[in-house]
TIRO-136617 format. One record per residue (C-alpha): residue number from 0; y, x, z. Coordinates in Angstrom, 2 decimals. Each point is the difference from the previous one (the first is absolute). Layout:
N
NUM|Y|X|Z .
...
***
This chain:
678
0|87.56|46.22|-17.60 .
1|-3.54|0.29|-2.13 .
2|-3.27|-1.80|0.76 .
3|-3.45|0.27|-0.13 .
4|-2.84|-1.95|0.28 .
5|-3.87|-0.73|-0.86 .
6|-1.94|-2.90|0.17 .
7|-2.02|-0.38|3.49 .
8|1.73|2.95|1.14 .
9|3.21|0.99|1.43 .
10|3.93|-0.07|-0.54 .
11|2.01|2.93|-0.14 .
12|3.55|0.67|-0.57 .
13|2.38|3.14|-0.32 .
14|4.01|0.47|0.93 .
15|-0.04|3.30|-1.29 .
16|-1.13|-0.25|-3.53 .
17|-3.43|0.67|0.47 .
18|-0.18|2.97|2.06 .
19|-1.51|-1.98|2.73 .
20|-1.94|-3.63|0.36 .
21|-0.02|-2.09|3.19 .
22|-2.25|-2.84|0.31 .
23|1.68|-3.82|0.26 .
24|-1.62|-3.34|0.79 .
25|-0.55|-1.88|-3.04 .
26|-1.44|-3.28|-0.52 .
27|-3.62|-0.64|1.09 .
28|-1.87|-0.05|-3.30 .
29|-0.80|1.92|-3.47 .
30|4.01|1.28|-0.95 .
31|0.53|0.59|-3.70 .
32|4.06|0.83|-0.10 .
33|2.42|0.78|2.35 .
34|4.09|0.40|-0.63 .
35|2.61|0.16|2.00 .
36|3.45|-0.89|-1.34 .
37|1.84|1.94|3.30 .
38|-1.63|2.11|2.95 .
39|-0.52|-3.53|1.91 .
40|-0.44|-2.35|-2.65 .
41|-3.37|-0.02|-2.38 .
42|-2.74|-2.11|-0.99 .
43|-3.72|-0.23|-0.61 .
44|-2.35|-1.43|-2.25 .
45|-3.48|-0.14|0.93 .
46|-3.17|-2.31|0.50 .
47|1.70|-1.77|2.46 .
48|3.02|-0.98|-1.98 .
49|3.63|1.02|0.32 .
50|1.55|1.62|3.19 .
51|3.37|0.80|1.09 .
52|1.20|2.83|2.15 .
53|3.48|0.59|1.53 .
54|-0.51|2.63|2.39 .
55|-1.83|2.81|-2.25 .
56|-3.29|-1.29|0.42 .
57|-0.32|-0.42|3.68 .
58|-0.58|-3.49|-0.77 .
59|-0.96|-2.40|-2.67 .
60|0.58|-3.65|-0.89 .
61|-2.03|-1.99|-2.68 .
62|1.55|-1.74|-2.22 .
63|-0.43|-4.29|0.30 .
64|-1.07|-2.25|-2.62 .
65|-2.66|2.27|-1.59 .
66|2.79|2.18|-1.57 .
67|-1.84|2.67|-1.94 .
68|3.28|1.95|-0.92 .
69|3.62|0.10|0.76 .
70|2.48|1.31|-2.68 .
71|2.98|1.55|2.33 .
72|3.28|0.70|-1.21 .
73|1.01|1.20|3.61 .
74|-0.92|-0.06|3.42 .
75|0.94|-3.71|0.37 .
76|-0.50|-1.55|-3.59 .
77|-3.30|-0.60|-1.39 .
78|-2.19|-2.30|-2.19 .
79|-3.47|-0.68|1.12 .
80|-2.60|-0.89|-2.49 .
81|-3.17|-2.39|1.38 .
82|-2.24|-2.26|-1.31 .
83|2.03|-2.86|1.30 .
84|3.06|0.63|-1.48 .
85|3.07|2.58|-0.06 .
86|1.78|0.83|3.24 .
87|3.24|1.41|0.88 .
88|1.15|2.17|3.33 .
89|3.42|1.01|0.73 .
90|-0.96|1.62|3.22 .
91|-2.64|2.74|-0.79 .
92|-2.92|-2.17|-0.03 .
93|0.33|-1.76|3.25 .
94|0.33|-3.16|-1.59 .
95|-0.83|-1.32|-3.30 .
96|1.17|-3.07|-2.15 .
97|-1.89|-1.76|-2.57 .
98|2.07|-0.05|-3.07 .
99|-2.64|-1.11|-2.68 .
100|-3.28|-1.44|0.43 .
101|-2.97|1.05|-2.10 .
102|-2.22|3.24|-0.17 .
103|2.42|3.30|-0.33 .
104|-1.38|3.39|-1.50 .
105|3.06|2.08|1.08 .
106|3.67|0.01|0.03 .
107|2.99|2.52|-0.16 .
108|3.64|0.50|0.03 .
109|1.76|1.56|-2.55 .
110|3.32|0.14|2.05 .
111|1.45|-1.59|2.94 .
112|0.03|-3.58|-1.87 .
113|-2.23|0.42|-3.13 .
114|-3.90|-0.40|0.59 .
115|-2.99|-0.31|-2.12 .
116|-3.84|-2.04|0.84 .
117|-3.11|-0.34|-1.54 .
118|-1.94|-3.07|0.84 .
119|-3.68|-0.05|0.13 .
120|0.28|-3.11|-2.34 .
121|1.35|2.81|-2.88 .
122|3.65|-0.56|0.04 .
123|2.87|2.18|0.55 .
124|2.83|-1.03|2.25 .
125|3.61|1.28|0.69 .
126|2.34|-0.54|2.77 .
127|3.79|1.06|-0.29 .
128|0.85|-0.94|3.68 .
129|-2.49|2.40|1.86 .
130|-2.87|-2.23|-0.28 .
131|1.38|-3.14|1.21 .
132|-0.87|-2.19|-3.18 .
133|-1.79|1.12|-3.11 .
134|-0.20|-0.91|-3.82 .
135|-2.92|0.66|-2.20 .
136|0.36|2.52|-2.68 .
137|-3.31|0.07|-1.88 .
138|-3.37|0.46|-0.20 .
139|-1.56|3.45|1.84 .
140|-2.89|0.21|-2.11 .
141|-2.56|1.29|2.92 .
142|2.41|2.62|1.29 .
143|-0.39|-0.09|3.75 .
144|2.49|3.22|1.54 .
145|4.18|0.37|-0.80 .
146|1.77|3.27|-0.07 .
147|3.31|0.34|0.29 .
148|1.37|2.65|-2.11 .
149|3.98|-0.23|-0.08 .
150|2.30|-3.11|0.63 .
151|-0.73|-1.56|-3.74 .
152|-3.33|1.51|-0.50 .
153|-3.48|-0.98|1.21 .
154|-3.51|-0.15|-0.51 .
155|-2.77|-2.46|0.44 .
156|-3.55|1.39|-0.37 .
157|-3.66|-1.15|0.75 .
158|-3.05|2.56|1.23 .
159|-0.90|-0.23|-3.60 .
160|2.74|2.33|-0.86 .
161|1.74|-3.01|-1.93 .
162|3.82|0.33|0.34 .
163|3.22|-2.59|-0.62 .
164|3.31|1.61|0.55 .
165|3.53|-1.37|0.39 .
166|3.38|1.63|-0.99 .
167|2.62|-2.77|1.51 .
168|-1.59|-0.26|3.56 .
169|-2.61|-2.60|-0.64 .
170|1.64|-2.62|-2.32 .
171|-2.33|1.26|-3.32 .
172|-3.14|1.69|-0.06 .
173|-1.62|1.77|-2.60 .
174|-3.95|0.22|-0.38 .
175|-1.16|3.69|-0.20 .
176|-3.52|-0.47|-0.07 .
177|-2.44|2.19|1.29 .
178|1.90|3.21|0.77 .
179|-2.25|2.06|2.39 .
180|-3.65|0.34|-0.98 .
181|-2.63|-0.19|3.08 .
182|2.32|-2.38|2.21 .
183|2.95|0.81|2.17 .
184|-1.29|1.05|3.56 .
185|3.22|1.41|1.13 .
186|3.88|0.48|-0.96 .
187|3.26|1.71|0.83 .
188|3.60|-0.43|-0.92 .
189|1.79|3.43|-0.96 .
190|3.12|-1.35|-0.51 .
191|2.03|-2.38|-1.60 .
192|-1.97|-1.27|-3.24 .
193|-2.65|2.59|0.73 .
194|-3.51|-0.88|1.20 .
195|-3.30|1.52|0.33 .
196|-3.44|-1.92|0.00 .
197|-3.18|1.63|1.20 .
198|-3.51|-1.51|-1.71 .
199|-3.23|-0.21|1.40 .
200|-0.93|3.27|-1.69 .
201|2.84|1.83|1.20 .
202|1.90|-0.20|-3.18 .
203|3.91|0.31|0.56 .
204|2.27|-2.23|-2.37 .
205|3.71|-0.06|0.21 .
206|2.69|-2.16|-1.19 .
207|3.55|1.40|-0.38 .
208|1.56|-3.59|-1.62 .
209|-0.89|-2.43|2.54 .
210|-3.05|-0.93|-0.99 .
211|0.48|-0.16|-3.57 .
212|-2.51|2.70|-0.97 .
213|-2.38|2.25|1.80 .
214|-1.56|3.68|-0.64 .
215|-2.85|1.35|1.69 .
216|1.20|3.45|1.53 .
217|-3.13|0.73|1.85 .
218|-3.50|-0.02|-1.37 .
219|-1.90|-0.81|3.52 .
220|-3.18|1.64|1.52 .
221|-0.71|-3.16|1.56 .
222|-3.52|-1.77|-0.19 .
223|0.12|-3.76|0.09 .
224|0.38|-1.84|2.35 .
225|2.60|1.93|1.72 .
226|2.65|-0.27|2.57 .
227|3.13|1.88|-0.61 .
228|3.41|0.35|1.64 .
229|3.03|1.29|-0.86 .
230|3.38|0.71|1.37 .
231|3.37|1.86|-1.00 .
232|1.94|1.73|2.37 .
233|3.15|-0.23|-2.16 .
234|1.02|-0.72|-3.75 .
235|-1.93|3.08|-0.73 .
236|-2.73|1.28|2.01 .
237|-3.07|-2.55|0.49 .
238|-3.90|0.20|0.48 .
239|-3.10|-1.85|-0.79 .
240|-2.98|0.15|2.30 .
241|-3.53|-1.63|-0.36 .
242|-3.48|0.32|-0.73 .
243|-2.05|3.04|1.13 .
244|3.27|1.43|1.70 .
245|2.09|0.42|-3.48 .
246|3.74|0.72|0.55 .
247|2.34|0.54|-2.96 .
248|3.59|0.69|-0.05 .
249|2.74|-0.83|-1.76 .
250|3.73|1.64|0.06 .
251|1.58|-1.72|-2.70 .
252|-0.28|-3.48|0.43 .
253|-3.40|-0.54|-1.24 .
254|0.37|1.38|-3.42 .
255|-2.51|2.86|1.10 .
256|-2.64|0.59|2.44 .
257|-1.97|2.80|1.21 .
258|-2.84|0.33|2.21 .
259|-0.33|1.04|3.62 .
260|-3.66|0.44|0.29 .
261|-2.34|2.49|0.79 .
262|-2.90|-1.70|-0.72 .
263|-0.70|-3.77|1.13 .
264|-2.29|-2.02|2.06 .
265|-2.37|-0.79|-2.80 .
266|-3.37|0.64|0.51 .
267|-1.01|3.40|-2.09 .
268|-3.29|0.19|-1.67 .
269|-0.02|3.42|-1.49 .
270|1.80|3.17|-0.06 .
271|-0.06|3.22|-2.72 .
272|2.15|3.24|0.20 .
273|1.27|1.75|-3.62 .
274|0.40|3.20|2.41 .
275|0.85|0.36|3.62 .
276|3.50|-1.63|-0.47 .
277|-0.31|-2.51|-2.38 .
278|-2.31|-3.10|0.29 .
279|-0.64|-3.44|-0.55 .
280|-1.33|-2.91|2.04 .
281|-0.78|-3.44|-0.98 .
282|-0.65|-3.55|2.00 .
283|-0.09|-3.51|0.04 .
284|1.90|-2.51|-2.43 .
285|0.73|2.81|-2.31 .
286|1.86|2.67|2.33 .
287|0.32|3.46|-0.73 .
288|1.55|2.70|1.55 .
289|1.24|3.45|-1.08 .
290|1.03|3.04|1.74 .
291|1.27|3.45|-0.87 .
292|0.34|1.67|3.05 .
293|-3.71|-0.16|1.81 .
294|0.40|-3.37|1.18 .
295|3.36|0.56|2.17 .
296|1.04|-3.04|-1.94 .
297|-1.77|-2.48|-2.34 .
298|2.05|-1.88|-2.93 .
299|-1.15|-3.66|-0.22 .
300|-0.80|-1.57|-3.70 .
301|-2.07|-2.98|-0.80 .
302|-2.13|-0.23|-3.21 .
303|-0.39|-3.68|-1.21 .
304|-1.17|-1.80|-3.38 .
305|0.19|-3.49|1.52 .
306|0.54|1.14|3.65 .
307|-1.09|-2.31|2.92 .
308|-0.68|-3.21|-1.22 .
309|-2.74|-2.71|0.24 .
310|-3.00|1.39|0.18 .
311|1.13|3.54|-0.73 .
312|1.14|2.81|2.46 .
313|-0.49|3.05|-1.93 .
314|-1.11|2.29|2.74 .
315|0.08|3.51|-1.10 .
316|-3.31|1.49|1.58 .
317|-0.45|3.66|-1.49 .
318|2.06|2.73|-1.69 .
319|-1.01|3.07|-2.22 .
320|1.97|2.99|-0.23 .
321|-0.89|1.90|-3.49 .
322|2.60|2.69|-0.44 .
323|3.00|1.14|1.55 .
324|1.81|-3.03|-1.88 .
325|-2.36|-2.57|-0.91 .
326|-1.60|-2.65|2.49 .
327|-1.71|-3.27|-0.24 .
328|-0.31|-2.79|2.41 .
329|-1.96|-3.14|-0.03 .
330|-0.58|-3.25|2.33 .
331|-0.99|-3.69|-0.25 .
332|0.54|-2.36|-2.49 .
333|-1.17|2.58|-2.94 .
334|3.63|1.94|0.51 .
335|0.20|3.83|-0.93 .
336|3.21|2.42|-0.74 .
337|0.31|3.45|-0.99 .
338|3.07|2.35|0.69 .
339|0.55|3.12|-1.83 .
340|3.38|1.04|1.76 .
341|-1.58|0.31|3.43 .
342|0.26|-3.84|0.99 .
343|3.65|-0.74|-0.76 .
344|-0.81|-2.09|-2.54 .
345|-3.41|-2.00|-1.02 .
346|-1.22|-1.68|-3.02 .
347|-2.59|-3.22|0.53 .
348|-3.42|1.08|-1.51 .
349|-2.23|-3.06|1.84 .
350|0.38|-3.62|0.02 .
351|0.00|-1.61|-2.95 .
352|-1.83|3.04|-1.23 .
353|-2.14|-0.13|2.81 .
354|-1.50|-3.49|1.35 .
355|1.91|-1.96|2.62 .
356|-3.49|-0.81|1.77 .
357|-0.41|4.05|0.55 .
358|0.93|1.52|3.21 .
359|0.12|4.06|-0.60 .
360|-1.03|1.75|2.93 .
361|0.01|3.51|-1.20 .
362|1.40|1.80|-3.00 .
363|-0.42|3.81|-1.68 .
364|1.78|1.24|-3.14 .
365|-2.03|3.17|-1.14 .
366|3.20|0.78|-1.98 .
367|3.19|-2.02|-1.05 .
368|-2.10|-1.90|-2.71 .
369|-3.51|-0.18|1.40 .
370|-0.19|-2.07|3.12 .
371|-2.37|-2.59|1.93 .
372|0.51|-3.29|2.40 .
373|-2.53|-1.15|2.21 .
374|-0.44|-3.27|2.42 .
375|-1.07|-3.14|0.19 .
376|-0.08|-2.97|-2.52 .
377|1.11|-3.32|1.52 .
378|-1.03|-2.12|-3.09 .
379|-3.43|-1.76|-0.43 .
380|-2.64|2.53|-1.13 .
381|1.84|3.12|2.16 .
382|-1.27|2.51|-2.75 .
383|3.46|1.28|-0.98 .
384|0.58|2.68|2.74 .
385|0.41|3.09|-2.09 .
386|2.73|0.51|-2.62 .
387|0.23|3.58|-2.03 .
388|3.70|0.74|-1.92 .
389|0.45|3.04|-2.54 .
390|3.61|-0.80|-1.24 .
391|1.73|0.37|3.55 .
392|-0.72|-3.87|0.87 .
393|1.08|-1.67|-3.09 .
394|-3.38|-1.13|-0.82 .
395|-2.97|-0.64|2.30 .
396|-3.64|-0.23|-0.46 .
397|-3.35|-0.88|1.71 .
398|-2.28|2.86|-0.06 .
399|-2.64|-2.09|1.69 .
400|-0.50|-3.17|2.15 .
401|-0.97|0.13|3.63 .
402|0.40|-2.84|2.64 .
403|0.55|3.12|2.60 .
404|3.14|-0.50|2.53 .
405|1.27|3.97|-0.81 .
406|2.39|1.41|2.62 .
407|0.51|3.48|-1.52 .
408|-0.11|1.79|-3.31 .
409|0.29|4.19|-0.64 .
410|-0.47|2.54|-2.49 .
411|-0.25|3.84|0.34 .
412|-0.38|1.30|-3.71 .
413|-2.46|-1.75|-1.86 .
414|-1.68|-0.85|3.32 .
415|0.89|-3.86|1.26 .
416|-1.06|-2.20|2.79 .
417|0.75|-3.70|0.53 .
418|-0.93|-1.64|3.84 .
419|-0.65|-3.30|0.99 .
420|1.18|-1.90|3.13 .
421|-3.88|0.49|1.20 .
422|-2.47|3.28|-0.42 .
423|-0.18|-0.32|-3.67 .
424|2.10|2.17|-2.53 .
425|0.04|1.38|-3.47 .
426|0.21|3.42|-1.04 .
427|0.69|1.87|-3.62 .
428|-0.35|3.25|-1.29 .
429|1.29|-0.59|-3.46 .
430|3.74|-1.05|0.38 .
431|-0.95|-3.72|0.79 .
432|-2.19|-0.49|-3.21 .
433|-2.94|-0.63|1.93 .
434|-0.82|-0.70|4.07 .
435|-2.73|0.15|2.12 .
436|-0.53|-2.18|2.84 .
437|-0.49|1.63|3.92 .
438|-0.31|-1.62|3.43 .
439|1.96|1.48|2.98 .
440|-2.17|0.58|3.08 .
441|0.07|-2.53|2.84 .
442|2.64|0.54|2.69 .
443|-0.45|1.25|3.81 .
444|-0.86|-3.49|0.83 .
445|-3.02|-0.24|-2.33 .
446|1.75|-2.36|-2.45 .
447|1.14|0.06|-3.50 .
448|3.63|1.46|0.03 .
449|3.28|-1.71|-0.61 .
450|1.84|2.66|-2.10 .
451|3.75|0.26|-0.66 .
452|0.52|3.18|-1.79 .
453|-1.91|2.63|-1.73 .
454|1.63|3.47|-1.35 .
455|-1.26|3.24|-1.37 .
456|1.54|3.46|0.63 .
457|1.39|2.15|-3.04 .
458|-3.49|1.48|-0.50 .
459|-1.46|-3.10|-1.04 .
460|-2.94|0.42|2.15 .
461|1.18|-0.61|3.85 .
462|0.72|-3.55|0.41 .
463|0.57|-2.23|2.92 .
464|-0.36|-4.21|0.67 .
465|1.33|-1.55|3.05 .
466|0.31|-3.40|1.40 .
467|-0.88|-2.61|2.75 .
468|-1.50|1.14|3.12 .
469|0.84|3.35|-0.03 .
470|-1.57|0.61|-3.19 .
471|0.17|3.61|-1.90 .
472|-2.71|1.45|-2.49 .
473|0.52|3.04|-1.80 .
474|-1.58|1.07|-3.38 .
475|-0.40|3.80|-1.19 .
476|-1.66|-0.83|-3.35 .
477|2.53|-2.20|-1.69 .
478|-0.94|-3.18|1.65 .
479|-4.04|0.35|-0.85 .
480|-0.81|0.09|3.84 .
481|2.26|-0.69|2.84 .
482|-0.51|0.79|3.99 .
483|1.53|-2.21|2.81 .
484|2.66|1.63|2.24 .
485|0.77|-0.30|3.56 .
486|3.37|-1.01|0.46 .
487|-0.54|-0.93|3.88 .
488|0.98|-3.55|-0.61 .
489|-1.59|-3.04|-1.09 .
490|2.77|-2.04|0.98 .
491|2.79|1.02|-2.03 .
492|0.35|-0.78|-3.85 .
493|0.69|3.01|-2.21 .
494|2.23|-1.39|-2.70 .
495|1.16|3.09|-2.42 .
496|-0.52|3.33|-1.30 .
497|2.14|2.91|-0.39 .
498|-1.96|3.04|-1.33 .
499|1.58|3.66|0.73 .
500|-3.34|2.11|-0.99 .
501|-3.58|-0.35|-0.11 .
502|0.40|0.59|3.81 .
503|3.09|-1.41|1.18 .
504|0.44|-3.81|-0.27 .
505|2.33|-2.90|1.73 .
506|-1.23|-3.34|0.64 .
507|2.31|-3.03|0.98 .
508|-1.11|-2.60|2.46 .
509|0.78|-3.92|0.51 .
510|0.39|1.06|3.17 .
511|2.78|2.29|0.86 .
512|-1.75|3.49|-0.34 .
513|-0.41|2.46|-2.66 .
514|-2.97|1.93|-0.42 .
515|-0.49|3.56|-0.85 .
516|-2.37|2.57|-1.03 .
517|0.43|3.91|-0.99 .
518|-4.04|0.76|-0.50 .
519|-1.27|-2.77|-2.24 .
520|-0.56|-2.89|2.47 .
521|-2.15|1.86|2.26 .
522|2.56|-0.79|2.59 .
523|2.85|-2.90|-0.42 .
524|2.84|0.52|2.58 .
525|1.69|-3.67|0.99 .
526|4.04|0.91|-0.04 .
527|2.27|-3.02|1.22 .
528|2.50|-0.57|-2.79 .
529|2.63|-0.07|2.86 .
530|0.29|-0.07|4.08 .
531|-0.45|-3.89|-0.16 .
532|-3.07|0.01|-2.31 .
533|-2.22|-2.75|0.70 .
534|-2.92|-1.69|-1.89 .
535|2.32|-3.33|-1.06 .
536|2.21|2.59|-2.23 .
537|-0.89|-0.42|-3.67 .
538|0.06|2.83|-2.39 .
539|-1.15|-0.47|-3.35 .
540|0.87|3.05|-1.85 .
541|0.19|3.84|0.49 .
542|1.29|2.99|-2.09 .
543|0.50|3.44|0.13 .
544|2.39|2.26|-1.61 .
545|-0.66|2.94|-2.66 .
546|2.14|2.45|2.54 .
547|-0.98|-1.53|3.25 .
548|0.54|-3.26|2.06 .
549|-1.86|-3.01|0.66 .
550|1.25|-3.63|-0.24 .
551|-1.65|-3.25|1.03 .
552|1.64|-3.60|-0.66 .
553|-0.98|-3.32|0.75 .
554|1.18|-2.76|2.62 .
555|3.45|-1.79|0.06 .
556|1.17|2.78|-2.64 .
557|-1.01|2.90|2.65 .
558|-0.08|3.50|-1.93 .
559|-1.06|3.26|2.20 .
560|0.16|3.63|-0.76 .
561|-1.23|3.19|1.12 .
562|0.39|3.43|-0.75 .
563|2.48|-0.82|-2.65 .
564|1.57|3.30|-1.51 .
565|3.69|0.47|-0.10 .
566|1.34|-0.92|-3.35 .
567|0.75|2.84|-2.58 .
568|3.74|0.36|-0.73 .
569|-0.56|0.70|-3.42 .
570|-2.55|-0.86|-2.11 .
571|-1.51|1.50|-3.06 .
572|-1.48|-1.08|-3.30 .
573|-1.39|2.03|-2.71 .
574|-1.87|-1.86|-3.32 .
575|-1.13|1.97|-3.05 .
576|1.61|-1.27|-3.29 .
577|-2.58|-0.61|-2.63 .
578|-3.32|0.89|2.61 .
579|-2.53|1.38|-0.34 .
580|1.78|3.22|-0.24 .
581|-1.82|2.43|-1.89 .
582|1.22|3.59|-0.32 .
583|-1.26|1.62|-3.26 .
584|-1.39|3.63|0.06 .
585|3.08|1.56|-1.05 .
586|2.07|-1.81|2.51 .
587|2.51|-2.73|-0.15 .
588|2.19|-2.45|2.19 .
589|-0.14|-3.35|1.65 .
590|2.55|-2.59|1.28 .
591|0.08|-1.89|3.21 .
592|2.05|-2.70|1.73 .
593|1.31|0.96|3.14 .
594|1.43|-2.53|2.49 .
595|1.68|1.18|3.12 .
596|0.83|-3.26|2.86 .
597|1.81|-0.05|2.89 .
598|-1.52|-2.55|2.23 .
599|2.90|0.36|2.49 .
600|3.43|-1.50|0.62 .
601|1.36|3.35|0.29 .
602|0.61|2.85|-2.44 .
603|-2.82|2.71|-0.26 .
604|0.03|3.68|-1.42 .
605|-3.43|1.37|-0.90 .
606|-1.79|2.53|-1.96 .
607|-1.88|-0.92|-3.19 .
608|-2.18|2.22|-1.65 .
609|-3.48|0.09|-1.76 .
610|-3.18|1.94|0.50 .
611|-3.36|0.40|-2.43 .
612|-3.46|0.47|1.81 .
613|-3.35|0.93|-1.69 .
614|-1.21|3.17|-1.88 .
615|3.25|1.60|0.87 .
616|2.43|-1.26|2.65 .
617|3.69|0.32|0.12 .
618|2.78|-1.62|2.04 .
619|2.85|-0.87|-0.86 .
620|-0.73|-0.31|-3.72 .
621|3.33|-1.58|0.22 .
622|2.85|-0.07|2.48 .
623|0.75|-0.01|2.77 .
624|3.01|-2.13|-0.69 .
625|2.03|-1.63|2.78 .
626|1.17|-3.69|-1.00 .
627|1.72|-2.50|2.06 .
628|-0.77|-3.40|-0.37 .
629|2.28|-2.96|1.25 .
630|-1.62|-2.90|2.54 .
631|-2.48|-1.73|-2.06 .
632|0.24|1.62|-3.20 .
633|-2.58|0.69|-2.32 .
634|0.36|3.21|-2.59 .
635|-2.39|-0.05|-3.05 .
636|-0.10|2.90|-2.14 .
637|-2.41|1.38|-3.24 .
638|-1.08|3.53|0.83 .
639|-1.48|2.16|-2.90 .
640|-2.57|2.63|1.05 .
641|-0.88|2.99|-1.91 .
642|-3.88|1.23|0.25 .
643|-0.31|3.47|-1.43 .
644|-2.98|0.70|-2.36 .
645|-1.13|2.97|2.78 .
646|-0.74|-2.54|2.31 .
647|-3.55|-0.23|1.00 .
648|-1.96|-3.15|-1.37 .
649|-1.08|-2.44|2.55 .
650|0.69|-3.02|1.93 .
651|3.62|0.03|1.67 .
652|1.95|-2.50|2.29 .
653|3.75|-0.04|-0.62 .
654|1.71|-1.23|3.37 .
655|4.16|-0.53|0.80 .
656|0.92|0.55|3.46 .
657|2.96|-0.97|2.15 .
658|0.96|1.27|3.40 .
659|1.03|3.50|1.36 .
660|-1.31|2.67|-2.33 .
661|-2.20|2.63|1.29 .
662|-0.31|-1.97|3.33 .
663|-0.43|-3.77|-0.13 .
664|-1.26|-2.35|-2.50 .
665|0.91|-3.57|0.77 .
666|-1.37|-1.77|-3.17 .
667|-1.82|1.10|-3.16 .
668|-1.75|-1.70|-3.01 .
669|-2.28|1.39|-2.33 .
670|-1.98|-0.19|-3.53 .
671|-2.73|2.03|-1.61 .
672|-0.05|1.79|-3.18 .
673|-2.07|1.98|-2.27 .
674|0.42|3.58|-1.62 .
675|-2.45|0.57|-3.08 .
676|-2.02|2.96|-0.54 .
677|0.35|1.70|-3.28 .
***
């Protein structure tokens, strides 16, 4: 029989392996743990103390004498620990007899006659007659719990991760020091001599030698403090579950673990897409989420410098996608990270290179080397709010001092903009070398706006800013002047922008809706994010895909998507070798790297061919060639292309295609080259 419980809620049991669950009457109060030794005999631990049921949970009796835990050997024999002493029962808890005075922490049976106990006074006790008499076996060194691993092996441990172990059934004990960082919040015995601890951060530590050595087998994604549960179905398969709905599974006795999650319940603050299938989202306490299938599944990671410690949360507030592999994320306490492989691995480029008292609200990188971060300076003076790097974040400089509370930074070419939380903003037309101050119009209520985001379209002239009270304004001259727009609301908070074009824009809200315009803001349509949209559902980020689709992310880890295109089964990329490619008047050759990737779990057969477009068009230039790719295969080849001397001069585009030749192009990629005139 399995058991389930939550504080101040309900008790449920299953008799069919979890297929169905039935409510049963638990003790009155908050229950923290329920365990049944048989279908009838079980116990519960809660704020009411220790309760015992002998009829499958229909009724319960509270253990007497302030007993807070009973270590049962079977349905009859047990040892009860209390502040009043150690108690023994031989009738399943119907009656208890005190065998020791003094406050006790816990007691456990090794077998039918051997037992161990820990006293509040700091001693380890041992019994050889089923708990009737006890002998002192030494100092417990602050340990508070016991775990029996076999007929001879046991460990005593404390909440701080301090471990003692015995290999002779408690006769002698060895101090193993702090074996588990971040303390112990839960544990499980896997098999003889093998046990696992879960730390407050969700790390899993494993011993296979009775507690002598401990190895971390799972670097947890949890934020402190955390509550974690662990359970093993058998000697191979087990699960760890905890904060934000994180669940990990092992099938090899805890040696390795894999995530069962698609996302978590952690608040998300921003989302961006590399394309219409691959994207990243970031949230509180350093959580990072990555999708490769349009958001159908989100892999969970956690970026940290120090992690969540006193006075540091390392929230991630913003993410900027620079190209198809490079992105930067940044947040509170000066943290910033970059990836060059689409989010698989990350390098810290922030704290301590950036100050700890700097909460970064937004980041924008013009290239992989040059980037900006802006935010709020929490130190005295509050003027260190803008930082600039020219070497990919290895070093940072302050181009100017400003006491503003900045919320957004963006560039289009040489034009740049930095917005404050209020009406004030800065703009540049020379790549950020100099800045001019501007002021946004008042909101529809006649007050200075509370601005949350500012973005510009690819033309560098059309821009939008949004914020509280339904605020939206538009510029058509690079931010020189702005016009207030009518969003139809002064109640909702527009939190983030995603610009498709100068005319089409999406805005997320902290109120369960996404706002959309396709006519440059003349009209804005409020779309409910889902059928249960309400003014309490908060979304902090919104993104659009290069080939369609809209995603918004926010409260409780929810990500909603609309119009996501079907994944391309085989993708193609083409990169010129030694660009720029300039073909001399007499003709020449260039080389390109072609990569075909099967994105599916089944074999794919497709046509591959290249094409030329420009002053003259030719298709196919190479191919078509039928290629079969195994599941997940990436095939890379170098192709040499000859351009004859009689090819007309001018600008050309070289395109690689996959699909069914002459009828369907499922994916393509291209680059430009020049043919010189005589």
